[in-house]
C-alpha positions as CSV (number, residue, x, y, z in Angstrom):
1,M,102.0,51.2,98.6
2,K,100.4,51.4,101.8
3,T,99.4,55.2,102.2
4,E,98.8,54.7,106.2
5,R,102.2,54.7,107.1
6,C,104.2,56.7,109.6
7,G,106.5,58.5,106.9
8,L,103.3,60.1,105.3
9,C,101.5,60.7,109.1
10,R,101.1,64.5,110.4
11,F,102.9,63.4,113.6
12,Y,106.0,61.9,111.7
13,H,108.7,64.3,112.4
14,L,110.0,64.4,108.7
15,E,112.3,67.3,109.1
16,L,114.6,65.5,111.3
17,E,114.0,62.3,109.2
18,I,117.0,60.0,109.8
19,K,118.1,57.4,107.0
20,N,120.1,54.3,107.8
21,G,122.1,52.6,105.5
22,N,125.5,52.5,103.3
23,N,127.2,55.8,102.1
24,D,128.3,54.0,98.8
25,G,125.4,54.9,96.5
26,M,123.7,52.1,97.0
27,K,119.7,52.8,97.2
28,L,118.3,52.6,100.6
29,H,114.8,50.7,101.2
30,E,112.0,52.5,102.3
31,D,112.3,50.9,106.1
32,D,115.8,52.3,106.5
33,F,114.1,55.7,107.2
34,H,113.1,56.8,110.9
35,A,112.0,59.9,113.1
36,E,110.2,61.0,116.0
37,C,106.8,60.5,116.3
38,R,105.3,64.1,117.7
39,R,101.6,62.4,118.4
40,Y,102.2,62.6,122.1
41,P,104.7,64.6,124.2
42,P,107.8,63.4,125.0
43,V,108.6,60.8,127.9
44,M,111.1,60.7,130.5
45,G,113.9,58.1,129.5
46,L,116.4,56.2,132.1
47,N,120.1,57.9,132.0
48,E,121.1,54.4,132.2
49,D,120.6,53.6,128.6
50,F,122.9,56.3,127.6
51,R,125.7,56.0,130.4
52,A,128.1,54.6,128.1
53,M,127.9,57.4,125.5
54,V,128.1,60.4,127.8
55,D,129.6,61.0,131.3
56,A,126.8,60.3,133.8
57,E,127.4,62.9,135.9
58,V,126.2,65.6,132.4
59,L,123.4,63.9,131.9
60,S,120.8,63.7,134.7
61,D,117.5,63.4,133.0
62,F,116.2,63.1,129.3
63,Y,113.2,63.5,127.6
64,T,112.4,61.6,124.4
65,F,109.6,61.1,121.3
66,P,109.3,57.3,120.1
67,I,111.1,57.0,117.2
68,V,109.3,55.0,114.4
69,R,110.0,53.8,110.9
70,N,108.7,54.8,107.8
71,L,107.1,52.1,106.8
72,G,105.5,51.7,110.4
73,W,101.7,52.1,111.1
74,C,99.4,52.9,114.6
75,G,95.6,53.6,114.8
76,E,96.6,57.4,115.3
77,W,97.6,58.0,111.6
78,Q,96.5,60.8,110.2
79,R,97.4,62.1,106.6
80,R,100.0,64.9,106.0
81,T,98.7,67.5,104.3
82,N,102.2,68.5,102.3
83,V,103.3,64.8,101.5
84,V,102.0,63.4,98.1
85,P,101.9,59.9,98.2
86,Q,104.0,58.1,95.9
87,T,102.3,55.7,93.4
88,S,103.8,52.3,92.5
């Protein structure tokens, strides 16, 4: 398993990790997990993206961090100090 991946990066917001998949007891694939990347500050999004989800009058501007997958990787990866890589 590759150790240089987002899920083991210090910028991967592990505390708010989201798990995709079924809730029927099936084991999830490693790439079913994603979280915010906190490498850079959040960027302003477009409220048009969320008009169907909330009232457009309530939502004016919003800021968001990029969402990355557990198995992703970028050139700015840095090892998370409190996570031990799993061995296959």
